[in-house]
N, C-alpha and C positions, 0 to 999 in steps of 0.2 A: 673169792666167798668167806663172807664172814664167819669168824668162829668166836661165838658168843663166848666161851669158854676165856680164850685169851684175852678177850675184850676186859670182860668182867676184872680179871687176874692184872691187867693194868691200869682199872682203875682200883685195886688194893681191895675187890668184890668176887665172890664166889656164888654160882648158880645153884641155890638149894634144889633138894627132890620137890618134884612138884607135891603139893599138900594134896592129902585126901579130903575129899568134900566132909564135912560133919554131918550129913545130914542127905534125905532125899533131891537132890539136886545134882547138874552134871557140872564139872568143871570148866568146861568149855563147851561151844556149840559152832560148828563150822557150817554158815549157809552161802551156797554160791561162794564168790571170793573174801566172804568176812567170817572171822573168825573172834566171838562173843568170851572173854573169858570172864567166869564169875566172881564176885566180890572174894578179893583176899586179904585176911585179916592181919594186923603186924606180928610178925613172928620171928624169931632168931634161933640159932642152935639152944638157947638157953629156955626156950618155951615164949610162950605170949609177952609180947611187950603192951605191958596195959599202962594207964595214965588217962589223966584229964588235963589236955594241954590248955594253961592259962592260970590252972589251979596246983598240981603236983607235977607238971610238967612243962618243961620250956618249948619254946619253938623250934631249938636245936634238934633237942631229942624227938619232938614230932618230927620233924625232917627225917630225920634219920629211920625212924619206924616208917613213914614212909616209901622212903627207898626201898625198905626189907618187903616191903608189901610189892612195888615195882620188881623186886627179883623174883617172888612168886609168880607176877604175872608172865616174866621171861622164863620160866621154868614150865609152868604150862603150854607156852608159845613153842620151846622148844620141843614138849611132848608132843603137839598138836602138827608140827612140820616134819615129824621122826630126823630134828636136830638138823634137818639141810634148810637152810637160811637162805636159800635162792627163791624159796619158797615167799618168802617175804617180803612183803613191799613196803608198809608203812603201819606210822599208829593214826590211828584215826581220832580217838577220842579218849580221855582220861575223866571218870568222876572217882573224886577221892571225898572221903566222908571224916571226920576228924571227930573226935571226942574231947570235948571242948567246955569251959566254963561260959557260964550264960553271958559274961562280956569280953568273950575272947572276939578277935576281930580278924585276927593272922592267918584264917586258914588256907586264904594261896600261899601262902611264905610255908606250911609244913607242905601241901599238896605237892609243892617246888621238887620236893624230893624224891617222887616220881617222876615228875617232869623232867629234871634234870638229868637223871639217870637215863630216859628212853632217849634222850637228845645225845648224850653222852657215849651210850652203847650205838645208836643210827644215825647218828649226823642229822641231816636234813630231814631224812625219812622218819627220825624220831619225833618230829613235831606234831602236835596236833591240838586239837581242839579240848576244852574240860571243862569240868566243873569243881568247886571247891565248898564244900559245905561242913556247919556244925551238927553233929548228930548225938543218940545216945546210940552206942555201940553194943553189939553183943561181947560178952565175956568178959566188961570191961577194958577191950583193949583198945588202942590212942589211934589207930585208923584203920579203916578200910577203904581199898582201892579196886575198880573193876575195869577192865579196858577192852576196847574194840580196836582190832588189828585189822588191814586188808592184805590177802595173798593173792598170790600171781598165779 
């Protein structure tokens, strides 16, 4: 059975607490065998990760911000399944939004931060479809990511 905290530790990462929604919405919804997790904004133990990729933030910094969004997705997944990863089947879809300059074209390289995390944690079951777009994001954060997961 997968122990997500041990797996993340082997990657020198730590599972954060699941962030509380900032407004009147649910952090996730389970319907049938699908778990939809609301958009997670880039943050770490020091607070929000803000910036505009291609302007005052590098692709590498954006990648790390996206990875942190992925950690928040995993935190909500962990809560939704009560830590029982036998209930997890696969990652289906990742939608990544990058706060980027107008001429920035490497959105996929930034969103790879979350995609690579999912594959590192779940192997083949972490491979997913996805979208990577540029957008103006709330609170000036660098990245926002939402996820769709299949449960058993």
